[in-house]
VMD Tcl script that draws the C-alpha trace (Angstrom):
set ca {
  {-0.14 0.03 0.11}
  {2.66 2.07 0.59}
  {2.96 5.41 2.68}
  {1.58 9.49 2.21}
  {3.87 12.13 3.18}
  {1.65 15.12 4.67}
  {1.39 18.10 6.53}
  {-0.03 18.34 9.64}
  {0.86 21.67 12.17}
  {4.25 22.69 9.33}
  {4.66 19.17 10.48}
  {6.34 16.82 8.27}
  {4.87 13.25 8.04}
  {4.72 9.96 6.51}
  {2.21 7.91 6.78}
  {0.51 4.37 5.90}
  {-2.14 4.73 2.86}
  {-5.46 4.78 3.55}
  {-5.11 6.26 7.46}
  {-7.05 9.24 8.08}
  {-5.85 12.37 9.54}
  {-6.28 11.71 12.89}
  {-4.45 8.06 13.18}
  {-1.56 9.58 11.24}
  {-1.69 12.85 14.12}
  {-1.84 10.83 16.43}
  {1.66 8.76 15.09}
  {3.12 12.00 15.02}
  {2.50 13.34 19.06}
  {-0.10 15.12 17.88}
  {-3.43 15.72 19.39}
  {-7.01 15.97 18.23}
  {-9.69 15.28 20.17}
  {-12.29 13.38 19.45}
  {-15.75 12.62 21.78}
  {-17.60 9.58 19.36}
  {-14.68 8.00 17.76}
  {-13.66 4.05 18.99}
  {-12.44 2.54 15.82}
  {-13.68 0.12 13.90}
  {-16.83 0.21 16.21}
  {-18.08 4.05 15.77}
  {-16.99 5.62 12.76}
  {-18.78 8.39 11.58}
  {-17.47 11.00 12.28}
  {-20.81 12.73 13.91}
  {-19.39 14.47 17.17}
  {-17.42 16.92 14.53}
  {-15.43 16.66 18.05}
  {-11.74 16.56 15.00}
  {-12.78 18.34 12.79}
  {-8.96 20.11 10.98}
  {-8.49 22.46 8.18}
  {-6.87 20.72 5.12}
  {-5.45 23.59 2.99}
  {-7.50 24.01 -1.02}
  {-10.87 22.20 1.05}
  {-14.29 23.80 1.07}
  {-15.22 23.03 5.06}
  {-13.42 21.99 7.45}
  {-13.45 17.64 7.71}
  {-13.38 15.29 10.75}
  {-10.70 13.63 10.80}
  {-11.41 10.22 12.45}
  {-12.94 9.59 8.77}
  {-11.10 11.92 6.43}
  {-8.73 9.61 4.79}
  {-4.46 10.79 4.43}
  {-3.95 12.46 0.71}
  {0.04 12.71 -0.66}
  {1.16 16.28 -0.13}
  {-1.62 16.99 1.77}
  {-1.57 20.35 4.60}
  {-3.22 20.17 7.26}
  {-3.92 22.60 10.40}
  {-5.55 21.65 13.83}
  {-5.74 24.94 15.82}
  {-6.86 27.55 13.63}
}
mol new
graphics top color blue
foreach p $ca { graphics top sphere $p radius 0.5 }
foreach p [lrange $ca 0 end-1] q [lrange $ca 1 end] { graphics top cylinder $p $q radius 0.2 }
display resetview
């Protein structure tokens, strides 16, 4: 599957392809608050607690369900 390179809060991060922004952030030691997220049990992003800003996206996205993409730039604290 390979890896994806992205930036989270200006930090270069490498994450497995298919992982979510939340998983990439957690692996890099970046905390994003969650409320309803339970891996493989409740992956719907309903509470919106984990929303982040993705450069170029029209809206904020739920990091617990949004997949990483090559070159993506994410801000967790805007």
